[in-house]
PAZAPA-4460 file (N, C-alpha, C; in steps of 0.05 Angstrom, whole numbers, plus 32768, in hexadecimal, padded with zeros to 4 digits):
% residues 325
    n_x    n_y    n_z   ca_x   ca_y   ca_z    c_x    c_y    c_z   seq   type   mol
   8011   7FE8   8000   8000   8000   8000   8012   8019   8000     1      M     A
   8009   802D   7FF3   8018   8046   7FF3   8004   805D   7FF7     2      H     A
   800E   8075   7FFA   7FFD   808C   7FFB   800B   80A4   7FF0     3      Q     A
   7FFC   80B3   7FDF   8006   80CC   7FD6   7FEF   80DB   7FC8     4      F     A
   7FE4   80EF   7FD5   7FEC   80FA   7FEF   7FDF   80EF   8007     5      P     A
   7FCA   80DE   8004   7FBB   80D5   801B   7FC0   80B7   801E     6      V     A
   7FCC   80AE   8034   7FD2   8092   8039   7FB9   8082   803F     7      L     A
   7FB8   806A   8034   7FA3   8057   803B   7FAA   804A   8055     8      L     A
   7F97   8041   8064   7F9C   8034   807D   7FA9   8019   8079     9      S     A
   7FBB   8011   808B   7FC8   7FF7   8089   7FC1   7FE6   80A2    10      L     A
   7FAC   7FED   80B0   7FA4   7FDD   80C7   7F9E   7FC1   80BD    11      I     A
   7FAD   7FAE   80C8   7FAE   7F94   80BC   7F93   7F85   80BB    12      A     A
   7F80   7F8C   80CC   7F67   7F7E   80CC   7F50   7F90   80C4    13      V     A
   7F55   7FA7   80B9   7F3F   7FB9   80B1   7F32   7FAF   8098    14      S     A
   7F19   7FB6   8094   7F0B   7FAF   807B   7F12   7FC3   8066    15      V     A
   7F1A   7FB9   804E   7F23   7FCB   8039   7F0B   7FDB   802E    16      L     A
   7F0F   7FF6   802E   7EFB   8008   8024   7F05   8013   8009    17      L     A
   7EF6   8025   7FFD   7EFD   8034   7FE5   7EFA   8023   7FCB    18      M     A
   7EF6   8009   7FCE   7EEE   7FF9   7FB7   7ED8   7FE6   7FC0    19      V     A
   7ECC   7FD8   7FAE   7EB8   7FC4   7FB6   7EC6   7FB0   7FC9    20      T     A
   7EBB   7FAB   7FE1   7EC8   7F9A   7FF4   7ECD   7F7E   7FE9    21      P     A
   7EE3   7F72   7FF1   7EE8   7F56   7FEA   7ED3   7F44   7FF8    22      V     A
   7EC9   7F31   7FE9   7EB4   7F20   7FF4   7EC1   7F07   8000    23      I     A
   7EC0   7F03   801A   7ECB   7EEB   8026   7EB6   7ED5   8028    24      G     A
   7EBD   7EC0   8036   7EAA   7EAA   803B   7EA2   7E9B   8022    25      Y     A
   7EB1   7E9C   800C   7EAC   7E8A   7FF5   7EC3   7E76   7FF5    26      R     A
   7EC0   7E60   8003   7ED7   7E4F   8007   7EE4   7E42   7FEF    27      P     A
   7ED4   7E37   7FDD   7EDF   7E29   7FC7   7ED4   7E33   7FAC    28      W     A
   7EE2   7E45   7F9F   7ED7   7E51   7F86   7ED7   7E3D   7F70    29      P     A
   7EC6   7E42   7F5C   7EC5   7E31   7F44   7EDC   7E39   7F32    30      H     A
   7EED   7E26   7F2B   7F04   7E2C   7F1C   7EFE   7E2B   7EFE    31      L     A
   7F0E   7E3A   7EEF   7F0D   7E38   7ED2   7F1B   7E1F   7EC8    32      K     A
   7F15   7E16   7EB0   7F1F   7DFC   7EA7   7F3D   7DF8   7EAB    33      P     A
   7F4E   7E0B   7EA6   7F6A   7E07   7EA8   7F77   7E15   7EC0    34      N     A
   7F66   7E19   7ED5   7F70   7E29   7EEB   7F84   7E19   7EFC    35      S     A
   7F85   7DFF   7EF9   7F99   7DF0   7F09   7FB5   7DF8   7F02    36      S     A
   7FB9   7E03   7EEB   7FD3   7E0C   7EE3   7FDB   7E26   7EF2    37      D     A
   7FC7   7E33   7EFE   7FCC   7E4D   7F0A   7FCF   7E4B   7F29    38      L     A
   7FCC   7E33   7F33   7FCD   7E30   7F50   7FEB   7E30   7F59    39      T     A
   7FEF   7E33   7F73   800A   7E35   7F7E   8013   7E1A   7F88    40      L     A
   8026   7E0F   7F7A   802F   7DF4   7F81   801A   7DE0   7F78    41      G     A
   8014   7DCD   7F8A   8000   7DB8   7F84   7FE5   7DBD   7F90    42      S     A
   7FE2   7DD4   7F9D   7FC9   7DD9   7FAB   7FBC   7DF3   7FA2    43      S     A
   7FA2   7DF6   7FA8   7F93   7E0E   7FA1   7F8E   7E1D   7FBB    44      K     A
   7F93   7E37   7FBA   7F91   7E47   7FD2   7F83   7E62   7FCB    45      K     A
   7F6B   7E65   7FD4   7F5E   7E7E   7FCE   7F47   7E84   7FE1    46      F     A
   7F42   7E9D   7FE6   7F2C   7EA6   7FF7   7F28   7EC4   7FF2    47      E     A
   7F12   7ECF   7FFA   7F0D   7EEB   7FF7   7F0A   7EF2   7FDA    48      G     A
   7EF7   7EE5   7FCC   7EF3   7EE9   7FAF   7EE0   7F00   7FAA    49      S     A
   7EE4   7F0D   7F93   7ED1   7F21   7F8A   7ED5   7F25   7F6C    50      S     A
   7EBF   7F22   7F5D   7EC0   7F27   7F40   7EC1   7F44   7F3A    51      E     A
   7EBE   7F55   7F4F   7EBD   7F72   7F4A   7ED9   7F7E   7F4C    52      F     A
   7EEC   7F70   7F57   7F07   7F7A   7F5A   7F15   7F78   7F3F    53      V     A
   7F20   7F8E   7F36   7F2E   7F8F   7F1C   7F4C   7F97   7F22    54      Q     A
   7F5C   7F83   7F27   7F79   7F88   7F2A   7F85   7F8B   7F0E    55      M     A
   7F90   7FA2   7F08   7F9B   7FA7   7EED   7FB8   7FAF   7EED    56      R     A
   7FC5   7FAA   7ED7   7FE1   7FB1   7ED3   7FE2   7FCB   7EC4    57      Y     A
   7FF2   7FDE   7ECE   7FF3   7FF9   7EC3   800E   7FFF   7EB6    58      H     A
   801C   7FEA   7EAE   8034   7FEB   7E9C   804D   7FF4   7EAA    59      M     A
   804C   7FF8   7EC4   8065   8000   7ED3   8076   7FE8   7ED9    60      G     A
   808E   7FEC   7EE3   80A0   7FD6   7EE9   8098   7FC7   7F02    61      P     A
   809F   7FAD   7F04   809D   7F9D   7F1C   80B9   7F92   7F21    62      V     A
   80BC   7F86   7F38   80D7   7F7D   7F40   80DC   7F60   7F35    63      L     A
   80E6   7F5E   7F1D   80EB   7F44   7F10   8107   7F3A   7F15    64      T     A
   811A   7F4C   7F1C   8135   7F43   7F23   8135   7F3B   7F40    65      A     A
   8149   7F2B   7F48   814B   7F22   7F63   8149   7F3A   7F76    66      N     A
   8138   7F37   7F8A   8131   7F4E   7F9C   8142   7F4D   7FB5    67      I     A
   814F   7F64   7FBA   815F   7F67   7FD2   8152   7F7C   7FE4    68      T     A
   814D   7F74   7FFD   8140   7F86   8011   8155   7F91   8023    69      V     A
   815A   7FAC   8021   816D   7FB9   8033   815D   7FC6   804A    70      H     A
   8166   7FC2   8062   8157   7FCB   807A   8165   7FE3   8087    71      I     A
   8155   7FF7   808E   815E   800D   809F   8150   800A   80BA    72      V     A
   8160   8004   80CF   8155   8002   80EA   8157   801D   80F7    73      W     A
   8141   802B   80F8   8141   8046   8102   8139   8046   8120    74      Y     A
   814B   804F   8131   8146   804E   814D   8153   8036   815A    75      G     A
   8149   802F   8171   8156   8019   8180   8145   8000   817D    76      R     A
   8153   7FEB   8175   8147   7FD1   816F   8155   7FBB   817F    77      W     A
   8145   7FA8   8189   8150   7F91   8197   815A   7F7D   8183    78      Q     A
   816E   7F6E   818A   8178   7F59   8178   8163   7F45   8171    79      K     A
   8152   7F3E   8184   813E   7F2A   817F   8129   7F34   816B    80      S     A
   8123   7F4E   816C   8110   7F59   8158   811C   7F59   813C    81      Q     A
   8135   7F60   813A   8142   7F5F   8120   8143   7F43   8114    82      K     A
   8147   7F30   8125   8149   7F14   811C   812F   7F0A   8110    83      K     A
   8119   7F12   811D   80FE   7F0A   8112   80FA   7F14   80F6    84      I     A
   8101   7F2E   80F1   80FC   7F3A   80D7   8110   7F2F   80C2    85      I     A
   8129   7F2C   80CA   813C   7F20   80B7   8133   7F04   80AE    86      R     A
   812A   7EF4   80C1   8122   7ED9   80BB   8109   7ED9   80A9    87      E     A
   80F7   7EEC   80AD   80E0   7EED   809B   80E8   7EF3   807F    88      F     A
   80F9   7F07   807B   8102   7F0E   8060   8110   7EF7   8053    89      I     A
   8122   7EE9   8061   8130   7ED2   8056   811D   7EBB   8051    90      N     A
   8107   7EBA   805F   80F4   7EA4   805C   80E5   7EA5   8041    91      S     A
   80E4   7EBD   8035   80D5   7EC0   801C   80E0   7EAF   8006    92      I     A
   80FA   7EA9   8006   8106   7E98   7FF2   810F   7E7D   7FFC    93      S     A
   8107   7E77   8015   8110   7E5E   8021   80FE   7E46   8018    94      A     A
   8106   7E3A   8002   80F6   7E25   7FF5   80F4   7E0C   8006    95      V     A
   8106   7E08   8019   8106   7DEF   8029   80F6   7DF2   8043    96      D     A
   80E8   7E09   8047   80D9   7E0D   805F   80C0   7DFB   805F    97      A     A
   80B7   7DF3   8077   80A0   7DE1   8079   8087   7DEF   806F    98      K     A
   8076   7DE0   8061   805D   7DEC   8057   8048   7DED   806D    99      R     A
   8036   7E00   806C   8035   7E17   805A   804B   7E2B   8060   100      P     A
   8058   7E36   804C   8070   7E46   8051   806C   7E63   8047   101      S     A
   807E   7E74   8050   807F   7E8F   8046   8086   7E8F   8029   102      V     A
   8098   7E7D   8021   809F   7E7B   8005   8087   7E74   7FF3   103      A     A
   8075   7E63   7FFE   805D   7E5D   7FF0   804B   7E75   7FED   104      G     A
   804A   7E86   8001   803B   7E9F   8000   8046   7EB1   7FEA   105      W     A
   8060   7EB2   7FE7   806D   7EC3   7FD3   8066   7EBB   7FB6   106      W     A
   805F   7EA1   7FB2   8059   7E97   7F97   8041   7EA7   7F8B   107      K     A
   802F   7EB0   7F9C   8019   7EC0   7F91   8024   7EDB   7F87   108      T     A
   8036   7EE7   7F95   8042   7F00   7F8C   8051   7EFB   7F71   109      V     A
   805D   7EE4   7F6E   806C   7EDE   7F56   805B   7EDC   7F3D   110      Q     A
   8041   7ED9   7F40   802F   7ED7   7F29   802D   7EF1   7F1A   111      L     A
   8035   7F07   7F26   8033   7F21   7F19   804B   7F26   7F07   112      Y     A
   8045   7F32   7EF0   805A   7F36   7EDB   805C   7F53   7ED3   113      T     A
   8072   7F58   7EC4   8074   7F72   7EB7   806A   7F71   7E9B   114      D     A
   806E   7F86   7E8B   8063   7F87   7E70   8070   7F74   7E5D   115      Q     A
   8087   7F69   7E64   8095   7F55   7E54   808C   7F39   7E5B   116      T     A
   807C   7F36   7E70   8074   7F1B   7E79   8086   7F0F   7E8D   117      G     A
   809A   7F1E   7E96   80AD   7F14   7EAA   80A0   7F15   7EC6   118      A     A
   80A2   7EFF   7ED4   8096   7EFD   7EEF   80A7   7F0B   7F04   119      N     A
   809A   7F12   7F1A   80A9   7F1C   7F31   80BC   7F07   7F3A   120      I     A
   80D4   7F0F   7F43   80E8   7EFC   7F4A   80E0   7EEA   7F62   121      S     A
   80E9   7ED1   7F60   80E4   7EBE   7F77   80F9   7EC2   7F8D   122      H     A
   810D   7ED1   7F87   8124   7ED4   7F9A   8122   7EEF   7FA8   123      T     A
   811E   7EEE   7FC3   811E   7F05   7FD4   8132   7EFF   7FEA   124      V     A
   8146   7F10   7FED   8159   7F0C   8003   8160   7F25   8011   125      H     A
   816A   7F22   8029   8172   7F38   803A   818B   7F45   8030   126      L     A
   818B   7F5F   802D   81A3   7F6D   8024   81B3   7F79   803B   127      G     A
   81BC   7F92   8036   81CB   7F9F   804B   81B8   7FAC   805F   128      E     A
   81C3   7FB2   8077   81B4   7FBF   808C   81C2   7FD8   8096   129      E     A
   81B3   7FEB   809F   81BE   8004   80AA   81B0   800A   80C4   130      K     A
   81BF   800F   80D9   81B4   8016   80F3   81B5   8034   80F7   131      N     A
   819F   803F   80FE   819D   805C   8104   8194   805E   8121   132      D     A
   81A6   8056   8133   81A0   8054   8150   819B   806F   815D   133      R     A
   81A5   8084   8152   81A4   809E   815F   818F   80B1   8153   134      F     A
   817C   80A5   8144   8165   80B5   813A   816F   80CE   812B   135      Y     A
   817E   80CA   8115   818B   80E0   8107   8177   80F5   80FE   136      S     A
   815E   80EE   80FA   814A   8101   80F1   8134   8105   8106   137      H     A
   813A   80FF   811F   8128   8103   8135   8115   80EC   8139   138      G     A
   8104   80EF   814D   80F0   80DA   8154   80D5   80E0   8149   139      K     A
   80D2   80F5   813A   80B9   80FB   812C   80BF   80FF   810F   140      K     A
   80B5   80ED   80FE   80BB   80EE   80E2   80A3   80F4   80D2   141      L     A
   80A6   8103   80BC   8091   8108   80A9   8095   80F4   8092   142      T     A
   8083   80F4   807F   8086   80E2   8068   809E   80EA   8057   143      R     A
   80A3   8104   8055   80BB   810C   8046   80D5   8107   8055   144      L     A
   80D4   810B   8070   80ED   8106   807F   80F4   80E9   807F   145      S     A
   80E1   80D7   807B   80E7   80BA   8078   80FB   80B7   8061   146      I     A
   80F6   80C6   804B   8108   80C4   8034   8124   80CF   803B   147      Q     A
   8125   80E2   804C   813F   80ED   8055   814E   80D8   8065   148      S     A
   8140   80C8   8074   814D   80B2   8083   815A   809F   8070   149      V     A
   814B   8098   805A   8156   8086   8046   816E   8093   8038   150      I     A
   816C   80AC   8033   8183   80BA   8027   819C   80B8   8038   151      K     A
   8198   80BC   8052   81AF   80BA   8065   81BB   809E   8064   152      S     A
   81AA   8089   8060   81B4   806E   8060   81C4   8067   8046   153      A     A
   81BB   8073   8030   81C9   806C   8016   81E0   807F   8010   154      V     A
   81E3   8094   8020   81F9   80A7   801B   820C   80A9   8033   155      T     A
   8209   8096   8046   821A   8096   805E   8237   8094   8057   156      A     A
   8248   80A1   8066   8265   80A1   8061   8271   8085   8066   157      S     A
   8265   8076   8078   826E   805B   807D   8258   8047   8078   158      T     A
   825E   8033   8068   824C   801D   8062   8230   8027   8059   159      K     A
   822F   8037   8044   8214   803F   803A   8205   8028   802E   160      P     A
   81EB   8028   802F   81DB   8013   8023   81DE   8015   8004   161      L     A
   81E1   7FFE   7FF7   81E4   7FFE   7FDA   81CB   8007   7FCB   162      P     A
   81CE   8012   7FB4   81B8   801C   7FA4   81B6   800B   7F8A   163      I     A
   819F   7FFE   7F87   8199   7FF0   7F6E   817B   7FF3   7F68   164      N     A
   8173   8008   7F5A   8157   800D   7F55   8148   7FF6   7F47   165      P     A
   8157   7FE4   7F3A   8149   7FCF   7F2B   8141   7FB8   7F3D   166      R     A
   8150   7FB2   7F52   814A   7F9B   7F62   814B   7F9F   7F80   167      S     A
   8154   7FB7   7F89   8156   7FBB   7FA5   813F   7FCC   7FB0   168      G     A
   8136   7FC5   7FC8   8121   7FD6   7FD5   812A   7FDA   7FF1   169      L     A
   811E   7FEF   7FFD   8127   7FF8   8018   810F   7FF5   802B   170      F     A
   8115   7FEA   8042   8102   7FE6   8057   810A   7FF6   806F   171      L     A
   80FC   800B   8075   8102   801D   808C   80F0   8014   80A3   172      L     A
   80FC   800C   80B8   80ED   8003   80D0   80F3   8016   80E7   173      L     A
   80DF   8023   80F2   80E2   8036   8108   80DC   8028   8122   174      T     A
   80EC   802D   8136   80E8   8021   8150   80CF   802B   815E   175      S     A
   80C9   801F   8175   80AF   8024   8182   80AD   803F   818F   176      D     A
   80C3   804F   818F   80C2   806A   819B   80C3   807F   8185   177      D     A
   80BF   8077   816C   80BF   808A   8156   80A3   808E   814B   178      V     A
   809B   80A7   8148   8080   80AD   813D   8084   80B7   8120   179      Y     A
   8075   80AB   810E   8075   80B3   80F2   805A   80BF   80EC   180      V     A
   805A   80D4   80DB   8042   80E2   80D3   802B   80CF   80CD   181      Q     A
   8014   80D2   80DA   7FFC   80C2   80D7   7FFE   80A6   80E2   182      D     A
   8014   809F   80EF   8017   8084   80FA   8002   8080   8110   183      F     A
   7FF7   8068   8110   7FE3   805F   8123   7FC7   806A   811D   184      C     A
   7FC6   8081   8111   7FAC   808C   810A   7FA2   8084   80EF   185      G     A
   7FB3   8089   80DA   7FAB   8082   80BF   7FBB   806A   80B4   186      Q     A
   7FD4   8067   80BD   7FE5   8053   80B1   7FF5   8043   80C6   187      V     A
   7FFD   802B   80BF   8010   801B   80CE   802A   8018   80BE   188      C     A
   8028   801D   80A4   803F   801B   8092   8036   8022   8076   189      G     A
   8049   8027   8064   8042   802D   8049   805A   8029   8037   190      F     A
   8056   8028   801D   806D   8028   800B   806A   803D   7FF6   191      H     A
   8080   8045   7FEB   8080   8059   7FD5   809C   8058   7FC8   192      Y     A
   80A5   806D   7FBC   80C0   806E   7FB1   80CC   8089   7FB8   193      F     A
   80E6   808A   7FB9   80F4   80A3   7FC1   80F5   80B6   7FAA   194      T     A
   80F6   80D0   7FB1   80F7   80E5   7F9D   8114   80EB   7F97   195      F     A
   811C   80ED   7F7E   8138   80F5   7F77   8140   810F   7F83   196      P     A
   812D   8122   7F87   8133   813C   7F92   813C   813A   7FAF   197      S     A
   8134   8124   7FBD   813C   8120   7FD9   8152   810C   7FDC   198      I     A
   814F   80F5   7FCF   8162   80DF   7FD3   8177   80DE   7FBD   199      V     A
   8170   80E8   7FA5   8182   80E7   7F8F   817C   80D0   7F7C   200      G     A
   816A   80BE   7F84   8162   80A7   7F74   8144   80A2   7F78   201      Y     A
   8138   8093   7F66   811D   8088   7F69   8120   806C   7F73   202      T     A
   811A   8067   7F8C   811E   804D   7F99   8105   8045   7FA7   203      L     A
   80FB   802C   7FA2   80E3   8023   7FB1   80EA   801E   7FCE   204      P     A
   80D8   8026   7FDF   80DD   8021   7FFC   80C2   801D   800A   205      Y     A
   80C5   8011   8022   80AE   800E   8033   80B5   8017   804F   206      A     A
   80A2   8022   805D   80A6   8028   8079   8091   8019   8089   207      W     A
   8099   800D   80A0   8087   8001   80B2   808E   800A   80CE   208      V     A
   807A   8012   80DE   807F   801C   80F9   807B   8006   810D   209      G     A
   808A   8007   8123   8087   7FF5   8139   8072   8000   814C   210      N     A
   805B   7FF3   814E   8045   7FFE   815D   8044   7FF4   817A   211      S     A
   8058   7FE5   8182   8056   7FD8   819C   804F   7FEA   81B4   212      A     A
   8059   8003   81B3   8053   8016   81C9   803F   802B   81C1   213      K     A
   8040   8034   81A8   802F   804A   819F   8012   8042   819B   214      L     A
   800E   802B   818E   7FF2   8023   8189   7FF0   8005   8184   215      C     A
   7FF6   7FF5   8199   7FF5   7FD8   8196   7FDA   7FCD   8190   216      P     A
   7FC5   7FDC   8196   7FAA   7FD3   8191   7FA0   7FDB   8175   217      G     A
   7FB0   7FE9   8166   7FA7   7FF2   814B   7FB8   7FE6   8135   218      V     A
   7FD1   7FEB   8135   7FE3   7FE2   811F   7FEE   7FC7   8126   219      C     A
   7FEC   7FB5   8113   7FF8   7F9B   8116   8015   7F9B   810C   220      A     A
   8026   7F90   811A   8043   7F91   8114   8050   7F78   8120   221      Y     A
   8068   7F71   8119   8074   7F59   8124   8077   7F58   8142   222      P     A
   8072   7F6F   8150   8075   7F6F   816D   805D   7F7A   817C   223      F     A
   8046   7F7A   816F   802D   7F83   817C   8015   7F75   816F   224      A     A
   8001   7F6F   8180   7FE9   7F63   8176   7FD1   7F74   8180   225      V     A
   7FBE   7F7A   816E   7FA6   7F89   8177   7F99   7F7B   818E   226      P     A
   7F8E   7F8B   81A1   7F83   7F80   81B9   7F6C   7F6C   81B5   227      K     A
   7F5D   7F70   819F   7F46   7F5F   819A   7F4E   7F45   818D   228      Y     A
   7F68   7F40   8188   7F70   7F27   817B   7F81   7F17   818F   229      M     A
   7F74   7F0F   81A4   7F82   7F00   81B9   7F8B   7EE4   81AE   230      T     A
   7FA2   7EDB   81B6   7FAC   7EC1   81AE   7FBA   7EC1   8193   231      G     A
   7FBC   7ED8   8186   7FC9   7EDA   816C   7FE6   7EE3   816F   232      F     A
   7FF7   7EDA   815C   8011   7EE6   8159   800E   7F00   814A   233      K     A
   8021   7F12   814C   801F   7F2C   813D   801D   7F27   811F   234      P     A
   800D   7F38   8112   800A   7F36   80F5   8021   7F44   80E7   235      L     A
   8026   7F3C   80CE   803E   7F45   80C1   8038   7F5A   80AC   236      N     A
   803B   7F73   80B4   8038   7F89   80A1   804F   7F8A   808D   237      V     A
   8066   7F81   8096   807D   7F81   8084   8078   7F71   806B   238      I     A
   806C   7F59   806E   8066   7F48   8057   8053   7F57   8044   239      G     A
   803F   7F65   804F   802C   7F74   8040   803B   7F88   802E   240      H     A
   804E   7F97   8039   805B   7FAC   802B   806F   7FA1   8016   241      E     A
   807D   7F8B   801C   8090   7F80   8009   8081   7F75   7FF1   242      I     A
   806A   7F69   7FF5   805A   7F5E   7FDE   8052   7F75   7FCC   243      A     A
   8049   7F8B   7FD8   8040   7FA2   7FC7   8057   7FB1   7FBA   244      E     A
   806E   7FB1   7FC8   8085   7FBE   7FBB   808E   7FAE   7FA2   245      L     A
   808C   7F94   7FA4   8095   7F83   7F8D   8082   7F86   7F75   246      A     A
   8068   7F89   7F7A   8054   7F8B   7F64   804E   7FA7   7F5B   247      T     A
   8056   7FBB   7F6B   804F   7FD7   7F65   8064   7FEA   7F70   248      N     A
   807D   7FE6   7F69   8093   7FF5   7F76   8092   8013   7F71   249      P     A
   8089   801B   7F59   8089   8038   7F52   806C   8042   7F50   250      L     A
   8059   8032   7F5B   803D   803A   7F5C   8031   803E   7F40   251      V     A
   803A   802E   7F2D   802F   8030   7F12   802E   8014   7F05   252      N     A
   802D   7FFF   7F15   802C   7FE4   7F0A   8011   7FD7   7F11   253      A     A
   8010   7FC5   7F25   7FF8   7FB6   7F2B   7FE8   7FC3   7F42   254      W     A
   7FCF   7FCA   7F3C   7FBD   7FD3   7F51   7FA1   7FD3   7F46   255      Y     A
   7F8D   7FD4   7F58   7F71   7FD6   7F51   7F67   7FF2   7F57   256      A     A
   7F50   7FF8   7F4B   7F45   8013   7F50   7F4D   8026   7F3A   257      G     A
   7F3F   803C   7F39   7F43   8050   7F23   7F56   8066   7F2B   258      Q     A
   7F5F   8067   7F44   7F6E   807E   7F4E   7F8C   8076   7F52   259      D     A
   7F9E   807E   7F40   7FBA   8077   7F44   7FC7   8085   7F5C   260      P     A
   7FBA   809A   7F67   7FC4   80A7   7F7E   7FBF   8096   7F97   261      V     A
   7FAA   8087   7F97   7FA4   8075   7FAE   7F9C   805A   7FA4   262      A     A
   7FAF   804B   7F99   7FA8   8031   7F8D   7FA3   801C   7FA3   263      P     A
   7F93   8008   7F9C   7F8E   7FF1   7FAD   7F9F   7FDA   7FA3   264      V     A
   7FB2   7FD1   7FB3   7FC6   7FBE   7FAA   7FC0   7FA2   7FB4   265      E     A
   7FD3   7F8F   7FAD   7FCD   7F73   7FB0   7FC9   7F6A   7FCD   266      I     A
   7FD6   7F78   7FE0   7FD1   7F71   7FFC   7FBA   7F80   8008   267      A     A
   7FB4   7F98   7FFD   7F9D   7FA8   8007   7F83   7F98   8003   268      D     A
   7F81   7F8A   7FEC   7F69   7F7B   7FE5   7F64   7F64   7FF9   269      L     A
   7F78   7F5C   8007   7F75   7F45   8019   7F79   7F4C   8036   270      C     A
   7F75   7F65   803D   7F77   7F6E   8059   7F67   7F5C   806B   271      E     A
   7F74   7F51   8080   7F66   7F42   8093   7F62   7F25   808C   272      G     A
   7F6B   7F1B   8075   7F68   7EFF   806D   7F82   7EF1   8070   273      I     A
   7F81   7EDC   8081   7F9A   7ECD   8088   7F95   7EAF   8084   274      Y     A
   7F7D   7EA7   807E   7F77   7E8A   807B   7F5C   7E86   806E   275      G     A
   7F56   7E6C   806A   7F3D   7E65   805C   7F25   7E6F   806B   276      T     A
   7F12   7E7B   805C   7EFA   7E86   8068   7EFD   7EA3   8071   277      G     A
   7F15   7EAF   806E   7F19   7ECA   8077   7F09   7EDE   8068   278      G     A
   7F01   7EF3   8076   7EF2   7F09   806B   7EE4   7F18   8081   279      G     A
   7EDF   7F32   807C   7ED2   7F42   8091   7EE5   7F44   80A9   280      G     A
   7EDB   7F3D   80C1   7EEB   7F3E   80D9   7EF8   7F23   80E0   281      S     A
   7EF3   7F0E   80CF   7EFE   7EF4   80D5   7F18   7EF0   80C5   282      Y     A
   7F2D   7EE8   80D2   7F47   7EE5   80C5   7F49   7ECC   80B4   283      T     A
   7F37   7EB8   80B8   7F39   7E9F   80AB   7F45   7E8A   80BD   284      G     A
   7F44   7E70   80B4   7F4D   7E5A   80C5   7F6C   7E5A   80C4   285      Q     A
   7F77   7E59   80DC   7F94   7E5B   80DF   7F9F   7E42   80EE   286      L     A
   7FB8   7E42   80F4   7FC6   7E2C   8101   7FCF   7E35   811D   287      L     A
   7FD3   7E22   812F   7FDD   7E28   8149   7FF6   7E17   814F   288      N     A
   800B   7E24   8159   8023   7E15   815F   8020   7E09   817B   289      D     A
   8035   7DFB   8184   8033   7DEC   819E   802F   7DFE   81B6   290      K     A
   8037   7E18   81B4   8033   7E29   81CB   8019   7E39   81C9   291      D     A
   8009   7E32   81B5   7FEE   7E3F   81B2   7FED   7E58   81A1   292      G     A
   8004   7E61   8198   8004   7E79   8187   7FFA   7E73   816B   293      A     A
   7FED   7E86   815F   7FE1   7E83   8145   7FF4   7E8B   812F   294      T     A
   7FF5   7E7B   8119   8006   7E82   8102   7FF9   7E76   80E9   295      F     A
   8003   7E7D   80D2   7FF9   7E71   80B9   800F   7E69   80A5   296      N     A
   8028   7E70   80AB   803D   7E69   8099   8057   7E63   80A8   297      M     A
   8067   7E51   809D   8081   7E4A   80A8   8097   7E59   8099   298      N     A
   80AA   7E62   80A9   80C2   7E6F   809D   80DB   7E5F   80A4   299      G     A
   80F1   7E6C   80A6   810A   7E5F   80AE   810B   7E5E   80CC   300      I     A
   8104   7E47   80D8   8106   7E44   80F4   80F2   7E54   8104   301      G     A
   80DF   7E60   80F7   80CB   7E71   8105   80B1   7E70   80F6   302      R     A
   809B   7E75   8104   8081   7E76   80F7   8076   7E92   80F7   303      R     A
   8066   7E98   80E2   805D   7EB3   80DE   803F   7EB4   80D8   304      Y     A
   8033   7ECB   80DD   8017   7ED0   80D6   8018   7EE5   80C0   305      L     A
   8015   7EDD   80A7   8018   7EEE   8090   7FFE   7EF0   8080   306      V     A
   7FF6   7F08   8079   7FDE   7F0D   806B   7FDF   7F01   804E   307      Q     A
   7FC9   7EF6   8045   7FC7   7EED   802A   7FC7   7F04   8016   308      W     A
   7FCD   7EFE   7FFD   7FCE   7F13   7FE8   7FBC   7F0B   7FD1   309      V     A
   7FB6   7F1E   7FC0   7FA3   7F1A   7FAA   7FB0   7F0C   7F92   310      W     A
   7FA2   7EF7   7F89   7FAA   7EE8   7F71   7F9A   7EF4   7F5A   311      N     A
   7FA6   7F03   7F48   7F97   7F11   7F33   7F8E   7EFE   7F1D   312      H     A
   7F99   7EE6   7F1C   7F91   7ED2   7F08   7F77   7EC4   7F10   313      I     A
   7F76   7EBC   7F29   7F5E   7EAF   7F34   7F4A   7EC2   7F3F   314      L     A
   7F52   7EDB   7F43   7F41   7EF0   7F50   7F39   7EE8   7F6C   315      N     A
   7F4C   7EDF   7F7B   7F48   7ED8   7F97   7F61   7EDF   7FA8   316      Y     A
   7F5C   7EE2   7FC2   7F72   7EE4   7FD4   7F7D   7EC7   7FD8   317      C     A
   7F97   7EC5   7FD9   7FA3   7EAA   7FDA   7FB8   7EA8   7FF0   318      T     A
   7FBC   7E90   7FF9   7FD1   7E8B   800D   7FD8   7E6D   800F   319      G     A
   7FF0   7E66   8018   7FF8   7E4A   8017   7FEC   7E39   802D   320      P     A
   7FDD   7E45   8040   7FD1   7E36   8056   7FB4   7E31   8052   321      N     A
   7FA9   7E33   8039   7F8D   7E2D   8034   7F87   7E10   803A   322      A     A
   7F6F   7E0A   8041   7F68   7DEF   804A   7F61   7DDC   8033   323      L     A
   7F60   7DE7   801A   7F59   7DD6   8004   7F72   7DCA   7FF7   324      D     A
   7F83   7DBF   8007   7F9C   7DB3   7FFC   7F9A   7D95   7FFE   325      Q     A
***
């Protein structure tokens, strides 16, 4: 999801507005004759169908080259927190992870192509990291000053983050004592691209805020769970943003709706859907690990709760943990 000039909400369980709502509770759609060729692996995974949703390609680039995620850790971060996020990013390409896996979730993202027919890359890996422990731009950031933080990271005198507009993207993560404009009220995170006038380059980036202290009951993040979702692990906004960055990095590729200023993207269409039957305020059927925590996908040595994304071929939200396997 992105915003310019008005950000759409990224509350992980909110009902998507501004387009015809996704219709949940249609468990097993009728497939077209050759639809088995379009499923992910050997199973079919879909929920949240609507014939009214028109996901269209607008001729812009998508990330078809191997994707490298460079992280800017803004503020003070615990080692354990960093490890969780690193493992999630590395899990996207971990083909040997137990099913249902994060890598299986990414296969839906890979279905999207550019104008040459090239698919989004199956390879996503962790790149370089930059620590900004001393809050170089303060503890209150605006949407434009976020770009200045990225500029500082790519122009640093020591170990600057590498720049590759074709395959690199930047993930700015602000610690729980940093307030970003409209955070907790309108947004939990967003993605866009940097302005050459500020950064010197056009680079796709995403920002996600840590809501653990500021609004744990509103924004879902790897370290906070909304109060009304007892028994759940934190939801993964980072996965939401990376999927949309890959399919719409310059906000002119894949989105639904008529307004390019506020497009509805592949994760927006599946807000709140994490399993079979999901829709409305119900997340869908999920899994429980031995300690009772809820998850829906396996990563590298860790389990995650990751939102499903829109399959534009089947016109459904899809995920690797569907029950029709």
